[in-house]
C-alpha positions as CSV (number, residue, x, y, z in Angstrom):
1,M,120.6,173.9,110.7
2,A,123.3,176.1,109.9
3,R,126.7,175.7,110.3
4,S,128.4,177.3,113.0
5,G,131.3,178.8,110.6
6,V,129.7,181.8,109.6
7,Q,126.8,183.6,112.1
8,Y,123.1,185.0,111.5
9,E,125.1,189.0,112.8
10,D,127.8,188.5,110.1
11,V,125.7,188.2,107.2
12,R,123.4,190.8,108.1
13,R,126.1,193.5,108.4
14,A,127.2,192.1,104.9
15,I,123.5,192.5,103.4
16,D,123.6,196.3,104.9
17,T,126.7,196.7,103.2
18,L,125.6,195.6,99.8
19,L,122.2,197.9,100.3
20,A,124.4,200.7,101.0
21,R,126.2,199.9,98.0
22,G,122.6,199.9,96.1
23,D,123.4,196.2,95.2
24,A,120.1,193.4,95.4
25,P,121.7,191.0,98.5
26,G,122.7,187.5,97.0
27,V,124.6,184.3,98.4
28,Q,127.4,185.0,95.9
29,K,128.0,188.9,96.7
30,I,127.5,187.9,100.4
31,R,129.7,185.6,100.4
32,E,132.2,187.9,98.6
33,V,131.8,190.3,101.2
34,L,132.7,187.8,104.1
35,G,135.2,185.8,102.2
36,T,134.7,182.9,103.5
37,G,131.5,180.6,104.6
38,S,129.3,177.5,102.7
39,F,126.7,178.5,100.4
40,T,124.2,176.6,102.2
41,T,124.9,178.5,105.3
42,I,124.5,181.8,104.0
43,S,121.9,180.9,102.2
44,E,120.0,180.2,105.3
45,H,121.2,183.3,107.1
46,L,119.6,185.0,104.2
47,R,116.6,183.2,104.4
48,E,116.4,184.6,107.8
49,W,116.8,187.7,107.2
50,R,114.1,188.4,104.3
51,T,111.2,186.4,106.9
52,R,112.4,189.0,109.8
53,R,112.2,192.0,107.1
54,E,108.6,191.0,106.2
55,E,107.9,190.6,109.8
56,N,109.1,194.1,110.3
57,R,107.8,195.4,107.5
58,D,105.1,197.8,109.5
59,R,107.5,198.7,112.2
60,P,109.4,201.8,113.0
61,P,112.7,201.4,110.9
62,P,115.8,201.0,113.8
63,R,117.5,204.0,115.0
64,T,120.7,203.1,113.7
65,M,119.9,202.4,110.0
66,P,122.2,202.4,107.0
67,E,124.0,206.1,106.4
68,G,122.8,205.6,102.6
69,I,119.0,204.8,103.8
70,Q,119.3,207.6,106.0
71,Q,120.0,210.2,103.3
72,L,118.2,209.0,101.0
73,A,115.1,208.9,103.9
74,E,116.3,212.5,104.6
75,Q,116.1,213.7,101.1
76,L,112.7,212.4,100.8
77,W,111.4,213.7,103.7
78,E,112.5,217.2,102.4
79,Q,111.0,216.6,99.2
80,A,107.7,215.6,100.9
81,Q,108.2,218.7,103.3
82,E,108.0,221.0,100.0
83,A,106.0,219.3,98.2
84,A,103.2,219.3,101.1
85,G,103.7,223.3,101.7
86,E,102.8,223.8,97.9
87,A,100.3,221.4,96.7
88,L,98.9,219.2,99.5
89,A,95.9,217.6,97.9
90,H,97.9,217.4,94.3
91,Y,101.0,215.6,96.5
92,R,98.4,213.3,98.3
93,E,96.6,212.1,95.2
94,E,100.2,211.3,93.5
95,A,101.5,210.1,96.9
96,D,98.5,207.5,97.1
97,G,99.5,206.5,93.1
98,K,103.1,206.0,93.9
99,V,102.4,203.9,97.3
100,A,99.9,201.9,95.6
101,S,102.8,201.5,92.6
102,A,105.2,201.2,95.2
103,R,103.1,198.4,96.6
104,Q,102.6,196.9,93.8
105,A,106.4,197.1,93.0
106,A,107.3,195.4,96.3
107,E,104.8,192.5,95.7
108,D,106.5,192.3,92.6
109,A,109.7,192.1,94.5
110,R,108.4,190.0,97.0
111,R,107.4,187.4,95.0
112,N,111.0,187.7,93.1
113,A,112.9,187.4,96.2
114,E,110.5,184.1,97.5
115,D,111.2,182.8,94.1
116,A,115.0,183.6,93.7
117,A,114.9,182.4,97.9
118,Q,113.2,179.3,96.3
119,R,116.2,178.7,93.8
120,E,118.7,179.6,96.2
121,A,117.4,177.1,98.5
122,A,117.4,174.3,95.5
123,L,120.4,175.4,94.7
124,A,122.4,174.9,98.3
125,A,120.3,171.7,98.7
126,H,121.4,170.6,95.3
127,L,125.2,172.1,96.3
128,A,124.7,170.1,99.8
129,S,124.2,166.9,97.9
130,I,127.0,167.6,95.6
131,E,128.9,168.0,98.7
132,Q,127.7,164.7,100.1
133,R,128.3,162.5,96.8
134,L,132.0,164.2,96.7
135,E,132.6,163.4,100.0
136,A,131.5,159.8,99.6
137,R,133.7,160.1,96.2
138,G,136.9,160.9,98.6
139,A,135.9,158.1,100.6
140,E,136.1,155.5,98.0
141,L,139.3,157.0,96.5
142,A,140.9,156.8,100.0
143,R,139.8,152.8,100.3
144,A,141.0,152.6,96.8
145,E,144.4,154.2,97.5
146,A,144.2,151.5,100.9
147,E,143.9,148.7,99.0
148,R,146.6,149.9,96.0
149,D,149.3,150.3,99.0
150,Q,148.1,146.8,100.6
151,A,148.8,145.1,96.7
152,N,152.1,147.3,96.6
153,R,153.0,145.6,100.3
154,Q,152.2,142.4,98.8
155,R,153.8,142.5,95.4
156,E,157.1,143.5,97.5
157,R,156.6,140.3,99.2
158,L,156.6,138.4,96.1
159,E,159.3,140.0,94.9
160,E,161.5,139.2,97.9
161,R,160.3,135.5,97.8
162,L,161.4,135.7,93.8
163,A,164.8,137.1,94.7
164,Q,165.4,134.4,97.4
165,A,164.3,131.5,94.9
166,T,166.6,133.3,92.5
167,R,169.6,133.2,94.8
168,R,168.7,129.5,95.7
169,G,168.8,128.8,92.3
170,E,172.1,130.6,91.7
171,A,173.3,128.6,94.7
172,L,172.1,125.2,93.1
173,Q,173.7,126.0,89.4
174,A,177.0,127.0,90.7
175,E,177.2,123.5,93.2
176,L,176.4,121.7,90.0
177,E,178.9,123.5,88.1
178,R,181.5,122.6,90.7
179,Q,180.5,119.2,91.5
180,A,180.8,118.5,87.5
181,Q,184.2,120.4,87.6
182,V,185.6,117.6,90.7
183,Q,184.3,114.6,88.5
184,H,185.5,115.8,85.1
185,Q,189.3,116.6,87.5
186,A,189.0,113.1,88.7
187,L,188.3,111.2,85.7
188,A,191.1,113.8,83.8
189,E,193.4,112.3,86.8
190,L,192.2,108.7,86.4
191,E,193.1,109.3,82.4
192,G,196.5,110.4,83.3
193,R,197.3,107.3,85.7
194,H,196.3,105.1,83.6
195,Q,198.4,106.3,80.6
196,A,201.6,106.6,83.0
197,Q,200.8,103.2,83.7
198,E,200.8,102.1,80.2
199,A,204.1,103.7,79.3
200,Q,205.4,102.0,82.2
201,E,203.6,98.4,81.5
202,E,203.7,98.0,77.6
203,Q,206.1,95.1,77.8
204,R,203.4,93.0,79.9
205,H,200.6,93.8,77.9
206,E,199.5,89.9,76.3
207,A,199.3,89.0,80.1
208,A,197.0,91.3,81.7
209,E,195.0,92.2,79.1
210,A,192.1,90.3,81.2
211,R,192.7,92.2,84.2
212,L,192.7,95.7,81.9
213,M,189.2,94.7,80.5
214,A,188.3,94.2,84.2
215,L,189.5,97.2,84.8
216,L,187.7,98.6,81.7
217,D,184.6,97.1,83.2
218,D,184.9,98.7,86.8
219,L,185.9,102.2,85.2
220,R,182.2,101.7,82.7
221,Q,180.1,100.9,85.9
222,E,181.8,103.8,87.8
223,R,180.9,105.8,84.8
224,L,177.3,104.5,84.7
225,A,177.4,105.3,88.8
226,A,178.1,108.9,88.4
227,D,176.0,109.2,85.6
228,K,173.2,108.1,87.5
229,R,173.9,110.6,90.4
230,Q,174.2,113.2,87.7
231,A,171.1,112.5,86.4
232,A,169.7,112.4,90.1
233,R,171.2,115.6,90.9
234,Q,170.0,116.9,87.3
235,Q,166.3,115.8,88.5
236,Q,166.6,117.5,91.7
237,L,167.5,120.8,89.9
238,E,164.8,120.5,87.8
239,G,162.2,120.1,90.2
240,R,163.7,123.3,91.9
241,L,163.6,125.2,88.8
242,E,159.8,123.8,88.7
243,A,159.0,125.9,92.2
244,L,160.5,128.5,90.9
245,Q,158.7,128.9,87.8
246,G,155.5,128.3,90.2
247,E,156.8,131.1,92.7
248,L,156.8,133.2,89.5
249,Q,153.9,132.7,88.1
250,E,152.2,133.2,91.4
251,A,154.1,136.7,91.3
252,R,152.3,136.8,87.7
253,Q,149.0,136.8,88.6
254,A,149.5,139.1,91.7
255,L,150.6,141.6,89.3
256,T,147.5,140.8,87.3
257,Q,145.1,141.4,89.9
258,E,147.2,145.0,90.8
259,E,146.7,145.8,87.2
260,K,143.3,144.9,87.4
261,A,142.6,147.1,90.6
262,H,144.6,150.1,88.9
263,R,142.1,150.0,85.9
264,E,139.2,149.9,88.6
265,T,140.7,153.1,90.4
266,Q,141.1,154.4,86.9
267,W,137.3,153.8,86.2
268,A,136.3,155.4,89.2
269,R,138.4,158.3,88.9
270,S,137.0,159.0,85.2
271,R,133.4,158.7,86.9
272,A,134.4,161.2,89.5
273,E,135.3,163.7,87.1
274,E,131.8,163.5,85.1
275,R,130.0,164.0,88.6
276,A,131.6,167.0,89.8
277,D,133.7,169.2,87.9
278,T,134.9,170.8,91.1
279,L,136.9,167.8,91.8
280,R,139.1,168.3,88.5
281,H,142.1,169.7,90.6
282,A,141.8,167.0,93.1
283,Q,141.6,164.3,90.5
284,A,144.3,165.6,88.4
285,L,147.0,165.6,91.3
286,L,145.6,161.8,92.1
287,Q,145.9,161.3,87.8
288,G,149.8,162.0,89.1
289,R,149.9,159.2,91.6
290,V,148.0,157.0,89.6
291,D,151.0,157.7,86.9
292,D,153.8,157.1,89.2
293,Q,152.0,153.6,90.4
294,R,152.1,152.7,86.7
295,R,155.3,153.7,86.4
296,H,156.2,151.7,89.4
297,L,154.5,148.7,88.0
298,D,156.4,149.3,84.5
299,E,159.6,149.0,86.2
300,Q,158.1,145.8,88.9
301,G,157.3,144.0,85.1
302,A,160.6,145.0,83.9
303,R,162.3,143.5,86.8
304,L,160.3,140.5,86.7
305,R,160.8,140.2,82.8
306,A,164.7,140.4,83.7
307,L,163.9,137.6,86.7
308,E,162.5,135.7,83.9
309,A,165.5,135.6,81.6
310,A,167.9,135.1,84.5
311,L,165.8,131.8,85.5
312,A,165.7,130.9,81.9
313,R,169.2,131.2,81.2
314,Q,169.5,129.1,84.3
315,E,167.4,126.5,82.7
316,R,169.1,126.3,80.1
317,Q,172.7,125.9,81.4
318,A,171.0,123.5,84.0
319,R,170.2,121.2,80.6
320,T,173.3,121.9,78.5
321,Q,175.7,120.7,81.8
322,P,174.8,117.0,81.9
323,A,175.4,116.8,78.2
324,E,179.0,118.5,78.5
325,A,179.7,115.9,81.0
326,A,178.5,113.4,78.9
327,V,180.8,114.3,76.1
328,D,183.7,114.5,78.3
329,D,182.9,110.8,79.9
330,D,182.3,109.3,76.3
331,E,186.0,111.2,75.2
332,G,187.5,109.3,78.3
333,A,186.1,105.8,77.7
334,I,187.5,106.2,74.2
335,N,190.9,107.2,75.4
336,E,190.8,104.0,77.9
337,E,189.5,101.8,75.3
338,G,192.4,102.9,72.6
339,P,195.7,101.8,74.1
340,A,194.0,98.4,75.3
341,S,196.6,96.7,72.9
342,A,199.5,97.7,74.8
343,G,198.0,95.5,78.0
344,P,199.6,96.2,81.2
345,S,200.9,93.4,83.6
346,Q,197.7,92.1,86.4
347,P,198.9,93.0,89.4
348,H,199.7,96.6,88.8
349,A,196.1,96.9,86.7
350,R,194.5,95.6,90.0
351,A,196.5,98.4,92.4
352,E,195.9,101.0,89.9
353,S,192.1,100.0,90.0
354,S,192.1,100.1,93.9
355,D,194.1,103.0,94.0
356,G,191.4,105.1,91.1
357,G,188.6,104.1,93.8
358,D,190.3,105.6,96.7
359,S,190.9,108.8,95.2
360,R,187.5,108.9,94.0
């Protein structure tokens, strides 16, 4: 059934225009005259015009015939009248031969027209099939773009989660550094107090040596307890870092799936280019979008690699921080045990031990 865009009367007037020029009517030429319309619709109207022409072949021509055909008919009529006046018999014989030739030529033209109509119909059906396939291909591309947009939104959510995890890791790292600094300051204050007490009580060292050893034992116990607390905090931080690494792995998997979907989209686009050359312009636009998406994916990959580097630096800092704290503790222990021979008095030693515990 013909579409509602181009009507039969429009096609008929275009055919009359072509005949007035002396051109044979065809789908392409009719469309050039109309300036619009699909090949399928024009082809159907052209077949209807040929069918009507065959039905009205033996009928008298309409009153309103094209000007070119009317002039040609008048010329032929005048020539026929002149020839009839000169040699009617000879004209009849010659006219009969011409009529037979004309009929034969008309028959040949009709067969050629039917062949052309069949070829045009086949071409129109082929074009309609191509249009349907192109529409299906466009729907597939639209679905692919929707899936790509959904994957982009999912990747953005993963990036937000990764950013939140990074901020939590940075906060934990800052807290760990602050606690290590507080512990170092406490040990430094304890060492300063011990040195001041040692300077004041050098003369009573022999009587307070046992108490000093007890104080050193308490300090060692306190240092061991601090080491245990530091190890627990370090283990907790490592657990959180492992969770962050898990989230990062999920983000990588999501990025891999997005790249796979992107490759499938490229494959579908290449298949569409092989099936219909008429979509090259539209596919060029799609290629531009895909290139933009690839650049966006590269940028996201660079951001993910930067985040991985930041997490690796945090992990190295978290691993090296307990070692630095242990070195500081060992140095404090050496400073404490070094002046043990000086020997503070027993009452002052016990008092400093209790003060140090309260300050901590």
